[in-house]
Phi, psi and omega in degrees: 000344180301322180293324175300315178300312184293317186298321178286357171092015177260146170286150185262136177245153170244134177267129179270129184227170176317128179095347182300332178296348177258010179240166177282116188272121183278075187308319188275010179254356181222162182263325186225153178249127180253114181277110176239217178085189183291157176303315187290326172295308183294339179266001186258180190296326180296312178295319180298320174295318175296322183290320170306313176298319179297316175304308179307319183273006180075021177275154172285137178238130183235140172242138174263159182056053177258098193228024179205156173301328183291309179297320181292322172301310175304319180291319177294320181293328180267011169099013181292144178266338184208169180205159175222168174183183179252016185305319190280348176297326181258121182049063182299329177301320185267327187274341177298309180303314179303310178301312180300321174296316179305311180297320177297317178302314182288320178296324185268352185292131177271133172288165179297317184293326179285333181283341189280000000 
């Protein structure tokens, strides 16, 4: 399917899920790593390590099911370039200002290394 996706003009993503850390990852065959899987897996060391390797290889990293400031901070901390979730599906008029605030907070946040 990768060739068909590329032929259609789209970048190719590989969804990282529980157990991928035990397989040979075809790094040269895709453009983006989508962190999926169970909550415990995607917040664990395996997903964090795969995200780091993807960034080292110049890949875009995306995390799914990001519906809180805490999860958004985590996605940012492990190097995710983007995230998605259903947060705006519920009460979008109230939640959009909150989400924009989260994004501003993360964008303006000084890291420990930058503060030193």
